N, C-alpha and C positions, 0 to 999 in steps of 0.2 A: 216334528220340528223341520225347519228348512235351514240349510246352511249355504251361505253365499260367501264369496271371496271379494274383498276390497282391493283397490288398485295396488296397494303396497304388499299384497299377499296375505293380509290379516283375515282370518275366518270370522264370520259373524253368524250367530245362531238366532233364528227368529221363529215365531209361531207360524203354523200353517195359515196361508191366506195373507201373510204380511206383504205390505207394499214397499216400494223404494222409500216412501216417506216414513213408514214405520221404522225402516232401517236407520234413517237419519235421526229419528226420535231416540232410538236406542243408543246411538253414538253420543247424542247430546242435543238439548233443546235449542241451542244457538244454531247448530247445523241444520236442524229441522226447519227453523224459521228462514234460513238462507237458501234452502234447497228449492230449486225451480223445476228441475226435471232430472232425468237420469240417463245413463247408458247401461244397458243390460246386455251382456255378451257382445259389447262393442257397438250395439245398435241403439239409436236414440229412442227414448221411451218417456211416457208421462211419469210423474212422481207417484201417481196413484196406481201404477201398474203392479199387478200381483207377481211376486217373485216365486221361483221354483228352486228346488234343491239343486245345488251345483252351479247356479248362476254366478257370473262375474258382474259385480255392481260398481259403477262409478256415479257419484252424485254430482249433479251440475248446479253450480251457483253462479252468481253474477261475475265472479272472478274468472270464469272461463268464456271463451268466445261462443261456445255452443250455448251456454247459459244465457248470455246476452241476446243471442238470436231468438231463443225461446221467449224471453221476456218481451222483446219487441214484436215478435210475430203475434203473440197473444194481444198486444196492444193494437196491432193492425186489425185484428178481428173485432176488438172493442170498438174501434173507429168505424168499421163496416157496419156493425150493429147499430151504432148511433146514426149513421147515414140512412140506413133502412128505416129507422124510426121516424126520422125527420123528412125523408124523401122516399116514401113507400114505393114509388115507381122506379127507383134506381136499380140498375142491373149490375151487381158486383162481378168483377172479372178475377183478378189475382191480387194478392197482398203480401209480398214477401218481406222478410227482414233483410236489411243491408248492414254494412259494417257498423254504422253509428246511427242508423235511423230505420224507418220502414216506410212503405207506401201501400196504397190500395187504389186500384183503377175501377172506375164506375162509368157506365153509360147513363147519362142524365140529360134532361131536356135543355139545360143551359150550363155554362161554366159556373163553378163554385165562386162565390164572392168572399171577400174578407169577413163580411158579416155572417155568411154561411159557416165559415170555419169557426167563428166564435160560438155559434149555436151548436155545432158538432162537438166542440170541446166541452161545452156545458153538459151535453147529453152523455158524453163519455164519462164525465165525472159522476153522473148519476148511476151509470152502469157499474162503475167501479165501486160506488157506495153500496149498491145492491149486493155486491160480493157473490155474483152468480157462479155456481159450480161450472167448470168447463169439462164436459164429459165426452169421451170418445165412444163411437159405436161404428159398426160396419154394416154395409148393405151390398147385396149383389149389384153389379154395375147396371143391370137393366132397371132395377128399382131406383137406384140413385139417379139415373137419367130421368125417370118418370117424376121423381120428387122435385128435381130442379126445373123440369118442364112445367109442372104444375105451379111452381113458384115464379114462373116467367123469368128465369135466369139462364139465358141462352149461352152465355160464355162458359158456365159450368157444364152445360150439356155438351158443348163443342169439345171441351177438354176430355170428357168421358168418352165421347164417340171416337175422338182421335186415338185415345189409349186402346180402344177396342180394335179400331181399323189397323193400328200398327202392331197388333198381336202382342201388346205388352200385358194384356189381360186375357186369360183363358176364359171360355164361356162359363158363367156362373161364379167367377171369382169375385170376391168382395173388395170394396174400396172403403177406406177409412173416412169417417165424417166426425165433425166436432160440433157440439151444441152448447150454447150458453143462453139460458132463457129461451126466448122465441127465435133466436138466431141460429141458423144451421149453415155450416160451410163444408165444402169438400176440401180435405186437408190431410197430409201425411202426419202432421204434428212433429214433435210433441208440443204440448202447451202447458201453461201454468195451471195449477189445480183450480184456481178461481179468479174471477176478474178483480177481486179485491187485493190481489197480490201486487198490482201495479200502483206505484206510489206517486210518481211525478211524470208528467208527459206534456208535450207541446206540439201542436200542429204548426208546421213550418211554412208551407206554401202549397199552391195547387197549379197545375199546368195541364196542357193537352198532351196526350200520348196515344199513338196508334195502337190498336189491338195487335199484339204480338210483334210490335215494331214494324209493321208493314203499312206503308203510307197508302196502300190501296184498300186497307181495311178501315173499319169504323174508328173515328176519333173518340177516345174516351177521356175522362177527366181524372187526373191522378192527384191524390192528396199525399203529401209527404209529412211525416211526423217523427218524433223521437220520444224515448221514454227512459227513465232512470229510477233506481231504487230510492233516491231521496232528492229533495228540492235543490240542495246545494250542488250536487253533481249536474243537475239539469241547468242551473243558472251558469255554472262554469262552461258547460258546452255551448250555451246560447251566446255567452260572451266571446268565445272563440269564433262562433259562426258570424257574429257581427264584425269581428276583426277580419275574417275571411272575405266578407262582402266589401270591406274597405280596400282590400288588396286585389279584388277581382280583376284579372288581366283584361277581361272583356270590356270593363269600364275604363281602367287606367290606360290601356293601350291606345284607344282613340283619343282620350283626353290629353295624353302626353305626345300625341301625333306620332305613334310608333307603327301602327298597322291599321288596316281596315279590311272588311269583307263586304262584297257588293253582290246583291241578288241578281243584278244584270249579268254578272260574270258567272255566278254559281255558288252554291253553299260549300263551305269547307275549303275555300281557295283563298289563301292569304295574300294581301297586297302589302309589301313592306314599304313604309314611308321613309324619307331620308334619315330621320333619327333612328328608326328601328333598323334600317339597313346598315347604318353605321355600327350599331351594337353588334349586329350579326357579323359584319366585316371584321371587327376587332376579335371576336371569338374565333371566327374561321381562320384568321391570320395566325393566332396563337396555335390553333389546331394543326394547321399545315406545318408551321415551323417545328412544333414538337414532334410531329410524326416523322418529318424528314430527319430530325436529329436522332431519332430512334430507329432509323434504317428502313423506313417506308418509302415507296415511290408513288408519286401522285399520278393518277390516270383520269381520263374523262371518257365517258361512254354514251351511246345514243339514248334517246328517250323512248324509242319504239323498237320493236323487233318482231320478226316473223313468228307465227305460231309454232313453227318447227323448233325454235329454241326452247320454248316453254313446254313443248311436248317431251323433249329430251330431259329437261330439268325436273319434270313431274308436276310443275305448277298447274298445268291444265287439268291434271287428274286430282290433285290434292288441295289446291289453293282456291278458296271461294271468293276472294276479294278482287279478282281481276275484272277489268272493264271489257265490254263486248268488243269483238274485233272490228277493224276497219278494212275495207277491201282496197288494196293497192295493186294495180296491174293483175287482178285476178288472184292475189294471194292475201291471206289474212295476216294483219299486223295488229299488235296491241301496244298500248302505252305500258311501260315497264312497272311492275309492282316491287321489284328489287333489283339490285345491281350484280348479284353473285354470278349469274350465267355470263354476263359480259366480261367480268374479270377472268373467268375461266377461258374465254376466247383469247384474251391477251396472253395468258399463260401458255396456251397451246399454239401460239404463233411461231414457236421454235422448239426444238428439242431441248429438254432440261436434264442436267446431270445432278446427281446427289450432292455434288460440290456447290451447285447453284442455290441450294435450299438452305434456309427458308427464303422465300420470295414474298414480299409484303406489298400489296397494292392498296392505296387509300384513295377514296373519292368522296367528295361532297356531292352525292348523286341524288337528284330529284326523282321521286317515284310517285306513283298514283295508285291508290287503293280505294275500293268502294266501301263506304261507311253509310249506314242508313241515316237518313236525315235526323231521326230522333236522337241519335247519339252524338252528333256533331256538337263540338263545344269549343268555340273560340279557336285558339291556337293549339289546344290540347288534343282534340280529335278532329282531324281534317281529312281531305281527300287527296291533296297534293302536298308533299312535304319533302324536305331535303335531309336524307340520312347522312350522318357523319360516319360513313361506311368504310370498312376495310376488310380484306380477305388475305389470310396468310396461307401459303402453300408450303407444307413442311413434311419431313420424314416422320414416321411414327415415333422414333427415338427423340425427336425434337419437340414433341407435342406438349409435354408438361412444362418445359421451359418457356415455350411460346405463350401458353395460356398464363403462366406466372408473370411474364413481362407485360402482357396485356392487362392483367389485374393491377400491376404497378402503375401503368399509364392511366388507368381509370382513376386510381387514387389521386394521382397528380392533378387531373382535371377537377375532380370534385373538391379536393382541398383548396384549389385555386379560387373556387367560387364559394367556399365556406359551407358546403352542403354535407350534411350527414347522410347515411345511406343504410339500407337493409339489403341483405343478400339472400337470394333463393336459388336452389338447385332444382331446375325443372327437368323432369324425367320423361320417359317415352309416352307419347300419346297413343290413342287407339289407332288413328289413321297415320301410318308411318311406313317407311321403307327400311329394309335391312334386316340382318339376323340378330338374334338375341346376343350373340357373342360380340358383334360390332357395337351394339348399344352399351353393353357392359363395359367394354374397353373405353369407349368415349366417356361414359358417365364416371368411371373410376378415375380417368385422367382429370376431370373437373374436380372431383372430390379431393384427390391428392393435392391439387394446386391450392384449393381453398384451405385445406388443413395445414399444408406446408407454410402458407402465408399467415396462418393464425387468424383467418377471417371467419367469424361466426356466420352460420348460414342455416336456413330452413329448407327442408325438402318440400318441393311443390309437385306432388305426383301428377303425371300425365299432362304437364303443361309445356313439354318440349315442343320443338317444331318437327315437321314430318321427316326431316332428314337427320335429326340428331338432338341430343340433350343440350341444355344451355344453362349458363349462369345468368339470372336476371337480377338487376340491381334497381331498387326503388330509391329515388332521391327523397330525403326527408327535409321539408322546409322548416322555417322558423316557427311555424305553428304545429309542427309535428305531423304534418300531413304527408303521406307517401305519394310519389309521382313516378310513373314508369320511366326508366332512364336507360342506362347502359345494358348491353347484353353481349354475352360471349358464348358462341355456339360451336361445338365440335361436329364435324361432318365427314363421315366415311362414304355417304351415299352419292352425292353429286360427282365426286371424283370417279366413281365406278360408272355412273350413267354417262358421263362425258368422256371417259377414258383419260382422266388427268393423270399423267404418268411422268416418271423420271427414270433415268438410267442409273442403276445402283452401282456400288463398288464391285459387284459381281458381274457387271456388264449385262444384267437382265433388267427388264422394265418392271417397275413397281408402281402401284397407285399411291399418289400423294394423299395426305390428310389436309382437309381444309378447316380453317378456323374463321368463322364469320363473326364480326364484332363491330359494335358501335359504342363509342365512349360517352356520348351525350344523349343518344337516342335519335332525336331529330332536332333540327335547328328551331322549328316552329314550337314544338313542345318544350324544349329546353329554355328558350327565351320567354315563353309564357310562364314557365315555372319561376324563372328569375324575376319577372315582373312582380309576381305574387310574393316570392320569398323576400324581396327587398322593398315591397310596396312601391315600386317604381323609383325608389331612391337608390340607384345603382352605385357601386363603388366608383371612385373617381376615374379609374382607368377605362371603364366602359360607359361612362355617362356621356350622352350625346353632346351636351354642353357642360363643360367642366367649371367654367368661371363666367360670371356676369359682372362687368364693371359698371358701377352706378355713380355718376357724378351727383354731388349733393345739390348743386345748382347749375344753371346754364353756364356759369363762368368756368366750371371745371370740365366742360365737354371736350375741349381739345386735349386736356391732360388725360381724360378717360380714354379717348381714341388712341392716344400715344401708348398708354399702358396696355390696352388690348393688343396693340401691335407687338409690344415686347413679349406678352404672353404667347401669342401665336408664333413668334420667332423661336420661342423656347419649346415649341411643339405642343402647346396646350390649346384646347378648343375653347376660345374665349369670345364673348359677345359684349357689346355695350347696350345699355338701355338709356337712350337720350331723350325719351319722351318727356313732355312737359307735364309730368304727374308728380304728386308728392312722393318723397322717398319711401315712406311707409307702404304706399300702394305698389311701388315697383319692387320692393323687397318681398311683399306678399305674393306678387305674380311669379317671381323667381322661385320662391319656395313651393308654390303650387306646381311649378314645372320640375320640381325635385332637383334643381341645380345645386351641386354640392357646396360651392363657395360663391359668396358675393363680396366684392371688393369695393368699398365705398370711399370716394374721394371728395373731401371738402377742401377749403382753402388751406387749413392747417396741414393736412396730409400732403398736399401738393408742395407746400413750402418745405416740409421736412423729409421729402422723399419716402413717404410712408403711405399705407392704406389702412383703413379700418376694416378688419376682416369679420365677416359674418358667415358662420357655418350652418349647413342645412338643418341639422337636428340640435346643434349645441348653442345656436344663437350668437350673440356678440362676443368676439374673442379679443377685442381691443385693437389698438393701432400697432402695426408691425412694419419693419423696413421692407420695401418692395423687393429688394434682392433676396432677402431671406424667405419671403413668401413664395417667390418663383422657385427658389431652390427646393423648398419643402414640397411644393406641389409636384415638381418634376420627379422627386424621389418617391412620392406616393404613387405616381403613375408607373414609373419604371419597375417598381417592386410589386406592382399589382396588389397593393396593400388593401386589406379589408377594413383596416382601422385608419383614421385620419392621422396625418403627419403634422398638420398645421395646428 
């Protein structure tokens, strides 16, 4: 007999040769049907893996992220098999599972058409119907290379040769392969027991993608898809996807005249149009006022600096996203990838006492980082962006309080915009500076702050920055999608590298502690997130145009112009639409521009000192006195209300 232990400590006795799936069967037929794969001794494994005495066993179902990954990874193999059946000359590259979908890259003679995707879907349905067993086997790396060479699959060969060249495989070591019917793939696994386990799937799109993200390499064709255990979940996901397309900031931004990107200037470089710049200005004004109210000092720093600065900071050694240097008077300069070394220079411009601390410098600082062209995405992944950056210099005994205050400031901003969030504690990465003790102290300070504030968090191992651990916050929009946002980082390393010191009460010098933090992330990403969160229908206080006055006929033009003047005098951003168009057409245009309020003036309204109010999402609100409307609009703006007051 074989005895294994379940995650709750319960022992389970099985016959010799039993698999993880057999264990699920013994627990119950419902669990057996739901089991997709397993973790044996904390390592992922197929459900058909044979168990040994003393193994720790966890069964993976759709309810776990690992189970969903297995499900979608197998679906990507089914798709690759379908592509090979329909396009025998296709050369598969890689096909991983993502958070809510999967993809597979292929070298093919031409891009895939929508009709091709329909044919591939139909062939996938046949493969699922065939219910082919998905079996794992191993080959020595040399034999695996020959197998894929014979099959004319150069990308698999390259992966295997790279593994050998990088000494990740010792001579004669075996690699894992998976086979379903005639299809064979190089893969670590695990996978579903058979293709018939996949119940509902959909291919979403296809696009070009450079091999290994390198624009100097072969352009491949990538097919995205998703899969679910039932049709209802798939249809729900597709509905959210359609809504996400409707909210896409890359479409809404230009349509609402907020921003543009120009190939003549370069990819990943945002041009803010007047309306987008106004939104940014209003957010930045709130940001500056709130920071100064909380004891921060505003600073401005240069956009370039000598390599010497980045050599001291460690960015030249540890940071890969810096642009190449430019020669100025025989010395190398670079555009800045971050603001922290510059703030250190300001701190060091005079001697600091322990009584001076904490010192808080805040800057809306524009930085430049290299991103591969394949990952650039509207305002969300760019090459030049403005961080809402700040650095706090404090004593060790002030650290927890400073991080706690920073967390409180973050909550203020996110609540102001009505954004939910998820919190992650990112720990020490492989490439880092400092001692274990310093990292422990810094990490414990972040943990203590989160726990003291009662903020739930998830540990994200190895995702800290090279100089310290961090709290990462993901904004969650109205569709439940996470966006990278605020970050709070504790740093013992840069103060040591730069000699950032203060004179203590003992009259000795001590290294200060730095807290790096951004509350919104970057203006580009944050505004892009807001565009999608609100579908371009911004709250009144940041709407570029807050009110449009619409005369019913030409006879009310003068009254409309006068009313717009009153609105502007009250501090509201108002426009008139005096075009010789039907009122329905002008209302529709204002709604397409996501204007929050339309005030309509006919002869009766002019005579009674009233306006017919129409709201963006709520439609006709009826006639109201002008003075009352202006008062309520001003109240809605001054309170930064997320709900209408009119």
